[in-house]
SEGU-62504 format. One record per residue: residue number from 0; x, y, z of N, C-alpha, C in turn; residue in three letters. Coordinates in pm, whole numbers, plus 50000, padded with zeros to 5 digits. Layout:
BEGIN
 resi n.east n.north  n.up ca.east ca.north ca.up c.east c.north  c.up resn
  NUM      X       Y     Z       X        Y     Z      X       Y     Z  ALA
...
***
This chain:
BEGIN
 resi n.east n.north  n.up ca.east ca.north ca.up c.east c.north  c.up resn
    0  97075   14506 52602   96964    14528 52512  96989   14653 52428  MET
    1  96974   14640 52298   96991    14754 52209  96873   14849 52226  LYS
    2  96902   14974 52246   96798    15074 52264  96755   15131 52129  ARG
    3  96626   15157 52116   96570    15214 51994  96582   15366 52001  ILE
    4  96641   15424 51898   96659    15569 51892  96529   15632 51845  ARG
    5  96472   15719 51930   96341    15774 51902  96346   15927 51900  VAL
    6  96268   15985 51811   96250    16130 51804  96102   16161 51821  ALA
    7  96072   16270 51891   95935    16313 51915  95909   16441 51839  VAL
    8  95802   16443 51762   95758    16563 51692  95639   16620 51767  LEU
    9  95657   16736 51829   95551    16797 51909  95602   16830 52048  GLY
   10  95568   16948 52098   95620    16993 52227  95511   17019 52330  THR
   11  95389   16973 52306   95283    16984 52405  95263   16846 52469  SER
   12  95172   16766 52416   95157    16627 52460  95288   16550 52437  PHE
   13  95357   16586 52331   95485    16522 52303  95587   16544 52411  GLY
   14  95580   16660 52476   95674    16688 52584  95628   16628 52717  ARG
   15  95499   16647 52751   95453    16610 52884  95429   16460 52901  THR
   16  95398   16390 52792   95364    16248 52802  95460   16161 52723  VAL
   17  95465   16181 52593   95542    16091 52508  95691   16090 52544  GLN
   18  95750   16208 52554   95894    16215 52580  95930   16149 52713  SER
   19  95852   16180 52816   95882    16124 52948  95863   15973 52948  VAL
   20  95759   15926 52880   95735    15781 52873  95850   15709 52805  ALA
   21  95899   15763 52693   96012    15700 52625  96137   15701 52713  PHE
   22  96157   15809 52787   96277    15818 52871  96272   15720 52988  GLN
   23  96153   15691 53035   96142    15597 53147  96161   15451 53105  ARG
   24  96142   15423 52978   96151    15285 52932  96295   15254 52893  HIS
   25  96352   15146 52946   96493    15115 52917  96520   15077 52773  PRO
   26  96415   15050 52694   96436    15008 52557  96448   15121 52457  GLY
   27  96434   15247 52505   96435    15361 52413  96541   15463 52453  PHE
   28  96591   15533 52353   96680    15646 52374  96620   15766 52300  GLU
   29  96576   15866 52373   96518    15985 52312  96632   16075 52265  LEU
   30  96646   16088 52133   96762    16158 52077  96729   16298 52026  VAL
   31  96602   16329 52002   96569    16461 51945  96422   16491 51964  ALA
   32  96391   16621 51964   96252    16667 51971  96238   16787 51879  ILE
   33  96122   16799 51815   96097    16908 51721  95970   16982 51758  ALA
   34  95973   17113 51744   95858    17199 51764  95861   17314 51666  GLY
   35  95759   17399 51670   95755    17510 51573  95836   17630 51618  HIS
   36  95866   17640 51748   95941    17752 51805  96076   17699 51853  ASP
   37  96184   17737 51786   96315    17678 51816  96362   17711 51957  LEU
   38  96345   17834 52001   96390    17871 52135  96314   17792 52241  GLU
   39  96182   17783 52225   96101    17705 52320  96142   17558 52316  LYS
   40  96162   17505 52197   96197    17364 52184  96333   17336 52246  THR
   41  96428   17426 52230   96558    17408 52294  96546   17407 52446  ARG
   42  96458   17493 52499   96437    17494 52643  96376   17363 52692  GLY
   43  96280   17309 52617   96219    17182 52653  96321   17069 52644  ILE
   44  96402   17070 52539   96505    16967 52525  96602   16972 52642  ALA
   45  96638   17093 52686   96729    17106 52800  96666   17050 52927  ALA
   46  96538   17079 52948   96467    17026 53065  96464   16874 53064  GLN
   47  96446   16817 52945   96435    16671 52933  96572   16603 52927  LEU
   48  96677   16681 52905   96808    16621 52887  96825   16558 52750  GLY
   49  96758   16615 52648   96766    16566 52512  96868   16650 52436  VAL
   50  96955   16585 52362   97068    16655 52301  97027   16746 52187  ALA
   51  96928   16710 52107   96900    16782 51983  96759   16839 51982  ALA
   52  96747   16964 51939   96618    17032 51926  96610   17095 51788  ALA
   53  96492   17089 51727   96473    17140 51590  96341   17214 51580  TYR
   54  96336   17310 51486   96209    17370 51447  96168   17326 51307  ASP
   55  96242   17232 51251   96213    17175 51120  96222   17023 51130  ASP
   56  96107   16956 51127   96107    16811 51148  96176   16737 51034  TRP
   57  96176   16794 50915   96246    16730 50803  96397   16730 50826  ARG
   58  96447   16841 50879   96590    16848 50911  96625   16748 51020  GLU
   59  96536   16733 51118   96557    16633 51223  96573   16494 51162  LEU
   60  96485   16459 51070   96492    16326 51009  96623   16307 50933  LEU
   61  96666   16411 50861   96790    16400 50783  96911   16385 50873  ARG
   62  96917   16464 50978   97038    16467 51061  97044   16356 51165  ARG
   63  96931   16320 51222   96930    16227 51336  96904   16083 51295  GLU
   64  96838   16060 51182   96803    15926 51135  96745   15839 51248  SER
   65  96637   15884 51314   96578    15804 51423  96520   15674 51370  PRO
   66  96521   15573 51454   96459    15445 51418  96308   15448 51439  GLU
   67  96263   15532 51532   96121    15546 51563  96089   15694 51575  LEU
   68  95979   15736 51514   95931    15873 51525  95793   15873 51589  VAL
   69  95777   15953 51692   95648    15969 51758  95588   16101 51713  SER
   70  95475   16096 51643   95408    16215 51590  95301   16257 51690  VAL
   71  95327   16366 51762   95236    16414 51866  95207   16562 51842  ALA
   72  95160   16592 51722   95133    16729 51679  94984   16744 51649  THR
   73  94936   16866 51622   94798    16881 51577  94770   16796 51453  PRO
   74  94645   16759 51437   94606    16657 51339  94644   16696 51196  VAL
   75  94634   16824 51161   94657    16863 51022  94802   16843 50979  PHE
   76  94892   16818 51074   95032    16792 51043  95065   16643 51033  LEU
   77  94975   16557 51073   95006    16414 51085  95047   16351 50952  HIS
   78  94970   16374 50848   94994    16304 50721  95136   16327 50671  HIS
   79  95177   16451 50657   95309    16480 50601  95421   16427 50690  ASP
   80  95405   16441 50822   95509    16393 50913  95518   16241 50911  MET
   81  95405   16176 50912   95400    16029 50909  95465   15977 50782  PHE
   82  95421   16027 50668   95474    15980 50540  95623   16013 50528  VAL
   83  95662   16131 50574   95803    16168 50570  95889   16080 50658  GLY
   84  95837   16041 50774   95913    15957 50866  95935   15818 50809  ALA
   85  95831   15756 50753   95849    15621 50699  95938   15625 50575  VAL
   86  95929   15733 50497   96017    15747 50380  96163   15758 50422  ALA
   87  96186   15814 50542   96322    15827 50595  96370   15698 50661  ALA
   88  96284   15595 50664   96324    15466 50720  96283   15442 50863  GLY
   89  96202   15531 50921   96164    15517 51061  96030   15444 51075  ALA
   90  96015   15374 51185   95884    15327 51228  95812   15447 51290  HIS
   91  95678   15441 51300   95602    15559 51345  95496   15520 51448  VAL
   92  95490   15597 51555   95377    15597 51648  95308   15731 51631  LEU
   93  95183   15731 51590   95111    15854 51560  94997   15875 51659  CYS
   94  94981   15997 51702   94867    16030 51788  94737   16023 51708  GLU
   95  94627   16008 51781   94496    16011 51719  94441   16152 51731  LYS
   96  94343   16191 51648   94294    16119 51531  94404   16098 51428  PRO
   97  94391   15993 51348   94497    15957 51255  94529   16070 51159  THR
   98  94427   16130 51099   94449    16226 50992  94326   16313 50975  ALA
   99  94331   16404 50878   94220    16495 50852  94101   16424 50788  MET
  100  94127   16315 50717   94019    16244 50650  94066   16101 50620  ASN
  101  93975   16019 50571   94006    15878 50546  94109   15862 50436  ARG
  102  94110   15954 50339   94203    15940 50227  94346   15962 50273  TRP
  103  94367   16057 50362   94500    16074 50420  94539   15950 50500  GLN
  104  94446   15896 50578   94475    15778 50658  94513   15659 50571  ALA
  105  94442   15641 50460   94474    15532 50367  94613   15551 50309  ILE
  106  94646   15675 50271   94778    15703 50216  94888   15676 50319  ALA
  107  94863   15708 50445   94960    15682 50551  94981   15533 50570  MET
  108  94872   15459 50575   94882    15314 50588  94960   15254 50472  ARG
  109  94926   15295 50351   94991    15239 50233  95140   15274 50230  ASP
  110  95175   15395 50274   95316    15434 50277  95394   15346 50373  ALA
  111  95337   15316 50488   95405    15231 50585  95420   15088 50532  ALA
  112  95316   15038 50469   95324    14903 50413  95430   14895 50303  LEU
  113  95433   14997 50216   95530    14998 50107  95672   15006 50159  ALA
  114  95693   15080 50268   95826    15094 50326  95861   14981 50422  ALA
  115  95763   14892 50448   95782    14781 50542  95823   14833 50680  ARG
  116  95753   14937 50723   95775    14996 50854  95656   14966 50945  ARG
  117  95682   14951 51073   95575    14934 51171  95513   15071 51198  VAL
  118  95382   15079 51190   95313    15205 51216  95189   15179 51300  ALA
  119  95168   15260 51401   95055    15239 51489  94997   15371 51537  GLY
  120  94873   15366 51587   94805    15481 51644  94803   15464 51796  ILE
  121  94825   15573 51867   94842    15567 52011  94707   15571 52084  ASN
  122  94651   15453 52111   94529    15442 52192  94569   15390 52331  HIS
  123  94624   15480 52412   94683    15438 52540  94581   15392 52642  GLU
  124  94454   15433 52626   94355    15394 52726  94317   15247 52720  PHE
  125  94366   15175 52621   94349    15029 52618  94410   14962 52741  ARG
  126  94502   15031 52807   94579    14968 52915  94523   14997 53054  PHE
  127  94412   15071 53063   94351    15090 53194  94322   14954 53258  PHE
  128  94355   14935 53386   94334    14804 53450  94190   14755 53442  PRO
  129  94094   14843 53465   93954    14800 53461  93914   14755 53321  ALA
  130  93958   14829 53221   93922    14795 53083  93986   14663 53040  ARG
  131  94111   14642 53073   94178    14517 53036  94112   14399 53106  VAL
  132  94077   14417 53234   94011    14310 53308  93873   14280 53249  THR
  133  93798   14386 53217   93665    14367 53158  93674   14294 53025  ALA
  134  93773   14330 52943   93789    14266 52813  93818   14118 52828  LEU
  135  93904   14083 52923   93935    13943 52946  93811   13866 52991  ALA
  136  93729   13928 53076   93606    13864 53123  93508   13842 53008  MET
  137  93493   13942 52923   93401    13929 52810  93447   13816 52718  VAL
  138  93575   13805 52694   93626    13702 52605  93617   13562 52666  ARG
  139  93610   13557 52796   93588    13427 52862  93439   13393 52872  ARG
  140  93353   13482 52827   93209    13456 52830  93145   13478 52965  GLY
  141  93206   13559 53052   93159    13571 53190  93037   13661 53206  GLU
  142  92999   13736 53102   92875    13813 53111  92778   13773 53000  ILE
  143  92804   13660 52936   92723    13619 52822  92759   13700 52699  GLY
  144  92680   13684 52596   92708    13756 52472  92691   13905 52494  ARG
  145  92795   13986 52465   92780    14131 52481  92684   14186 52376  PRO
  146  92589   14267 52420   92488    14317 52327  92475   14470 52324  ARG
  147  92543   14538 52415   92529    14684 52419  92651   14746 52488  ARG
  148  92700   14856 52431   92805    14934 52495  92761   15078 52507  GLY
  149  92796   15143 52618   92759    15283 52638  92877   15357 52701  GLU
  150  92913   15471 52643   93020    15555 52696  92967   15697 52703  ILE
  151  92964   15752 52824   92920    15889 52846  93037   15968 52901  LEU
  152  93061   16086 52845   93173    16168 52888  93136   16313 52904  GLY
  153  93180   16374 53014   93159    16517 53042  93295   16577 53077  ARG
  154  93331   16689 53010   93464    16746 53025  93453   16899 53033  TYR
  155  93518   16962 53130   93510    17108 53143  93615   17180 53058  PRO
  156  93633   17136 52934   93735    17195 52848  93694   17335 52803  ILE
  157  93568   17350 52761   93518    17479 52716  93388   17512 52789  TRP
  158  93389   17497 52920   93267    17523 52998  93226   17670 52988  ALA
  159  93325   17760 52977   93301    17902 52963  93393   17958 52854  ARG
  160  93361   18073 52797   93448    18128 52691  93593   18145 52733  PRO
  161  93615   18174 52861   93752    18196 52908  93819   18068 52957  GLU
  162  93750   17952 52948   93807    17828 53000  93937   17791 52930  SER
  163  93942   17809 52800   94062    17777 52722  94064   17866 52598  ARG
  164  94177   17925 52567   94182    18013 52450  94169   17934 52320  PRO
  165  94147   18006 52213   94137    17945 52081  94266   17872 52048  MET
  166  94253   17753 51996   94369    17674 51954  94324   17581 51842  SER
  167  94417   17498 51793   94383    17404 51686  94271   17310 51728  TRP
  168  94259   17282 51858   94158    17187 51904  94016   17238 51881  LEU
  169  94001   17370 51867   93870    17428 51839  93855   17470 51694  ALA
  170  93951   17432 51610   93956    17475 51471  93937   17355 51380  ASP
  171  93825   17348 51310   93796    17232 51225  93896   17219 51111  ALA
  172  93946   17331 51061   94040    17325 50949  94174   17264 50987  SER
  173  94201   17255 51116   94326    17195 51162  94304   17061 51233  ARG
  174  94183   17007 51222   94155    16875 51277  94104   16874 51418  GLY
  175  94054   16988 51467   94004    16995 51603  93867   16931 51620  GLY
  176  93822   16927 51744   93690    16874 51775  93695   16759 51872  GLY
  177  93594   16749 51958   93590    16645 52060  93563   16508 52000  ILE
  178  93494   16501 51886   93470    16372 51821  93602   16306 51786  LEU
  179  93693   16380 51727   93823    16322 51694  93911   16302 51816  GLY
  180  93911   16400 51906   94003    16396 52020  93972   16282 52116  ALA
  181  93844   16265 52152   93807    16160 52247  93714   16056 52187  LEU
  182  93633   16095 52090   93548    15996 52024  93628   15887 51957  GLY
  183  93750   15920 51911   93836    15818 51851  93877   15714 51953  SER
  184  93912   15757 52074   93946    15663 52181  93827   15573 52214  HIS
  185  93711   15634 52226   93593    15558 52269  93545   15462 52160  HIS
  186  93558   15504 52034   93526    15413 51925  93621   15294 51925  THR
  187  93748   15319 51951   93846    15210 51963  93806   15114 52074  ASP
  188  93757   15167 52185   93713    15082 52296  93597   14992 52254  CYS
  189  93498   15049 52189   93382    14970 52150  93417   14865 52045  LEU
  190  93505   14898 51953   93547    14800 51853  93619   14682 51919  ARG
  191  93697   14711 52023   93769    14606 52092  93673   14507 52158  THR
  192  93565   14559 52216   93469    14473 52286  93366   14411 52192  PHE
  193  93324   14484 52090   93204    14444 52014  93231   14409 51869  LEU
  194  93352   14432 51819   93383    14398 51681  93373   14517 51589  GLY
  195  93360   14489 51461   93357    14596 51361  93217   14653 51345  GLU
  196  93206   14787 51336   93074    14848 51313  93018   14812 51176  PRO
  197  92888   14790 51172   92819    14769 51045  92754   14898 50996  ALA
  198  92712   14984 51090   92653    15112 51053  92672   15210 51169  SER
  199  92669   15340 51135   92687    15443 51237  92605   15565 51200  VAL
  200  92548   15627 51300   92476    15752 51284  92533   15849 51387  LEU
  201  92588   15962 51342   92655    16054 51432  92607   16196 51410  ALA
  202  92605   16273 51516   92580    16416 51507  92683   16488 51591  SER
  203  92723   16606 51547   92817    16688 51622  92753   16824 51647  VAL
  204  92801   16894 51749   92744    17023 51784  92852   17108 51851  ARG
  205  92825   17237 51860   92912    17328 51935  92824   17398 52038  THR
  206  92829   17351 52162   92745    17405 52268  92799   17537 52322  ASP
  207  92930   17551 52322   92993    17673 52374  93086   17726 52264  GLN
  208  93037   17809 52173   93117    17848 52057  93226   17951 52085  PRO
  209  93217   18022 52198   93314    18128 52225  93444   18072 52280  ARG
  210  93555   18119 52224   93689    18087 52275  93760   18219 52299  ARG
  211  93733   18280 52416   93780    18415 52438  93709   18509 52343  GLY
  212  93786   18578 52258   93726    18668 52160  93706   18600 52025  HIS
  213  93737   18473 52014   93725    18399 51889  93604   18308 51892  ASP
  214  93573   18252 51777   93459    18161 51763  93509   18025 51715  THR
  215  93468   17920 51785   93510    17785 51748  93444   17742 51617  ALA
  216  93516   17666 51539   93460    17606 51418  93451   17454 51430  THR
  217  93507   17398 51536   93503    17254 51558  93403   17221 51668  ALA
  218  93361   17095 51672   93260    17050 51767  93315   17040 51909  ASP
  219  93229   17067 52008   93262    17039 52147  93164   16939 52208  ASP
  220  93079   16881 52124   92988    16776 52168  92954   16684 52053  GLY
  221  92925   16558 52085   92889    16464 51979  92806   16350 52038  CYS
  222  92723   16292 51952   92644    16174 51987  92657   16075 51872  THR
  223  92695   15951 51905   92721    15850 51803  92645   15723 51838  ILE
  224  92568   15672 51743   92499    15543 51758  92565   15443 51664  HIS
  225  92606   15329 51720   92670    15224 51642  92582   15099 51639  TYR
  226  92583   15030 51525   92536    14892 51516  92654   14809 51466  GLU
  227  92678   14696 51530   92794    14614 51500  92754   14489 51423  PHE
  228  92851   14435 51352   92825    14320 51265  92769   14202 51342  ALA
  229  92807   14187 51469   92759    14075 51550  92623   14097 51612  GLY
  230  92562   14213 51589   92428    14238 51642  92423   14333 51760  GLY
  231  92537   14364 51820   92539    14455 51934  92518   14599 51887  ALA
  232  92475   14684 51979   92460    14827 51952  92540   14905 52057  THR
  233  92562   15035 52030   92639    15114 52125  92607   15262 52110  ALA
  234  92635   15335 52217   92615    15480 52221  92739   15546 52279  LEU
  235  92785   15653 52215   92884    15744 52272  92819   15881 52279  ILE
  236  92819   15943 52397   92762    16077 52413  92861   16162 52491  GLU
  237  92916   16266 52426   93023    16345 52485  92989   16493 52483  LEU
  238  93029   16563 52588   93019    16708 52592  93145   16763 52657  SER
  239  93212   16852 52585   93331    16918 52639  93299   17058 52690  ALA
  240  93170   17091 52701   93128    17220 52753  93058   17205 52887  ALA
  241  93081   17094 52955   93020    17068 53086  93103   17136 53196  ALA
  242  93044   17163 53312   93119    17227 53420  93197   17129 53508  PRO
  243  93203   17002 53471   93270    16902 53553  93324   16792 53463  TYR
  244  93411   16707 53519   93466    16594 53445  93409   16465 53502  ARG
  245  93362   16379 53412   93308    16249 53452  93295   16162 53329  TRP
  246  93333   16037 53343   93315    15939 53236  93259   15810 53294  GLU
  247  93176   15742 53214   93126    15611 53253  93129   15519 53131  ARG
  248  93181   15398 53152   93190    15297 53047  93108   15177 53093  PHE
  249  93022   15127 53007   92941    15009 53040  92937   14913 52922  GLU
  250  92954   14786 52952   92936    14680 52854  92827   14588 52909  ILE
  251  92716   14579 52837   92602    14500 52882  92599   14367 52808  HIS
  252  92597   14258 52884   92586    14125 52826  92452   14062 52856  GLY
  253  92429   13943 52804   92302    13874 52826  92284   13832 52970  GLU
  254  92394   13817 53045   92385    13768 53183  92421   13873 53287  GLU
  255  92502   13971 53251   92544    14072 53347  92605   14189 53270  ALA
  256  92634   14296 53344   92699    14414 53287  92828   14443 53361  SER
  257  92920   14511 53293   93044    14557 53354  93051   14708 53341  LEU
  258  93101   14775 53446   93107    14921 53446  93238   14967 53509  ARG
  259  93299   15068 53446   93415    15133 53507  93405   15283 53482  TRP
  260  93481   15360 53560   93470    15505 53550  93596   15562 53485  ASP
  261  93610   15696 53488   93715    15762 53413  93855   15728 53462  GLU
  262  93872   15694 53588   94006    15663 53635  94057   15533 53576  THR
  263  93965   15440 53546   94004    15314 53485  94070   15216 53578  GLY
  264  94063   15239 53710   94128    15151 53805  94031   15066 53886  TYR
  265  93899   15090 53874   93800    15014 53949  93694   14963 53853  ARG
  266  93650   14839 53876   93556    14771 53787  93445   14709 53869  LEU
  267  93321   14722 53819   93205    14665 53887  93130   14570 53794  TRP
  268  93073   14466 53855   92982    14373 53786  92842   14399 53838  ARG
  269  92746   14408 53746   92608    14437 53784  92517   14327 53730  LEU
  270  92429   14276 53819   92333    14174 53781  92196   14212 53836  GLU
  271  92092   14161 53774   91956    14191 53816  91935   14142 53959  VAL
  272  91878   14230 54045   91845    14193 54182  91963   14189 54278  GLY
  273  92082   14232 54234   92200    14231 54320  92263   14369 54327  LYS
  274  92329   14396 54438   92405    14519 54449  92527   14512 54358  GLU
  275  92572   14626 54304   92694    14625 54224  92811   14567 54303  PRO
  276  92886   14477 54240   92997    14410 54308  93128   14458 54246  ALA
  277  93214   14519 54330   93343    14561 54278  93434   14439 54262  GLU
  278  93501   14432 54150   93585    14318 54116  93732   14350 54139  LEU
  279  93807   14248 54178   93950    14265 54197  94020   14270 54062  ALA
  280  94120   14358 54051   94202    14367 53930  94315   14265 53942  ILE
  281  94329   14173 53846   94439    14076 53852  94575   14146 53856  PRO
  282  94672   14092 53930   94804    14156 53940  94869   14182 53805  PRO
  283  94848   14093 53708   94911    14111 53577  94857   14232 53501  ASP
  284  94741   14283 53543   94683    14399 53475  94699   14527 53556  PHE
  285  94767   14521 53670   94781    14637 53756  94880   14737 53697  ALA
  286  94863   14863 53734   94955    14969 53695  95011   15034 53820  LEU
  287  95127   15097 53805   95192    15160 53919  95237   15301 53883  ALA
  288  95143   15395 53867   95183    15532 53837  95253   15596 53955  PRO
  289  95344   15687 53925   95409    15763 54031  95320   15882 54068  ARG
  290  95338   15931 54189   95260    16045 54233  95285   16164 54140  GLU
  291  95177   16226 54094   95190    16340 54006  95191   16306 53859  GLY
  292  95195   16178 53824   95195    16138 53683  95061   16172 53617  ASP
  293  95063   16221 53493   94937    16237 53419  94872   16101 53397  PRO
  294  94740   16096 53380   94672    15968 53363  94706   15898 53233  PRO
  295  94773   15966 53140   94809    15903 53013  94937   15822 53023  SER
  296  95004   15821 53137   95122    15736 53156  95077   15606 53219  TRP
  297  95119   15493 53161   95071    15365 53207  95187   15270 53234  PHE
  298  95254   15283 53348   95363    15190 53380  95308   15056 53428  PRO
  299  95330   14951 53350   95274    14822 53383  95358   14750 53487  ARG
  300  95289   14686 53583   95359    14610 53686  95355   14460 53660  THR
  301  95251   14413 53592   95236    14269 53569  95323   14219 53457  GLY
  302  95324   14088 53436   95410    14027 53336  95348   14031 53197  ARG
  303  95218   14032 53190   95152    14010 53061  95098   14139 53002  ASN
  304  95093   14144 52872   95029    14255 52801  94879   14235 52803  ALA
  305  94801   14339 52765   94656    14323 52759  94617   14217 52658  PRO
  306  94495   14163 52668   94449    14067 52568  94461   14126 52429  PRO
  307  94514   14049 52336   94541    14102 52203  94421   14082 52111  ARG
  308  94405   14175 52022   94307    14162 51915  94374   14201 51786  THR
  309  94309   14174 51677   94364    14218 51550  94379   14369 51545  ARG
  310  94290   14440 51613   94295    14585 51607  94403   14641 51698  ARG
  311  94456   14563 51793   94560    14613 51879  94699   14598 51818  SER
  312  94707   14532 51703   94834    14520 51635  94854   14638 51540  ARG
  313  94978   14675 51522   95008    14788 51433  94969   14752 51291  SER
  314  94912   14851 51220   94869    14826 51082  94923   14938 50994  ARG
***
């Protein structure tokens, strides 16, 4: 099997998740990594066993000519890196949020289409066993017509001023904020189950503005109300200033509801007058993480991919 030559741009998530995932897959060869600090990037490359390290992603593209580029940098860098990669002839996997605004996202899409390159956004939580199982059940009509989705999230990211120092994630000018960081994942989840939104009403807030001695300019909480073209409604309510971590996902149908939690490995069916019933995960949807793996790594054990939708295809 011919291996795809891949380069990773970014040394945070790009190092801990993306690089390791590509190295574990037999279809990829990780040939280079780029970061803003050359000495640090060389050290990371040495740890990973990657031959080439750069502090200039444009130079990486010129010298290495990767077939696939994984953009795992802060959001404000996505547009230029994405467009530059497809112009260099590479396919692109880009982290979410896609870009700083819709106009950048449109330009990125159009650049990929013009170059005839495959381009996609990394929504890895689509592969959680509970979510894939729930999606298959909904599409088989096992809970009746879905009419409501609810996602509640609590994260101790900025529970106190000293919880995490100031970074791009708390800086609106660089694309920070919990709405983009996690609201994008959750919106993707609701679209998969309920279709395209017809209207949305959203509010953002900063519950814990202190980041050490600095002040955040990006949101650490958000509330989003969706109405979908098919008549369903949904709520996303997130706080990254909570003292604990907890997530709950619910899809309510006319006949029953489905619920899973943040781990994504257990699924329950709920009906009126009955105790919640935990459902078995089909073997084809099971995952086999290694001990110590971050939850963003999803090694599939079954033969089949998750149920496909138009939105799960690269655009």
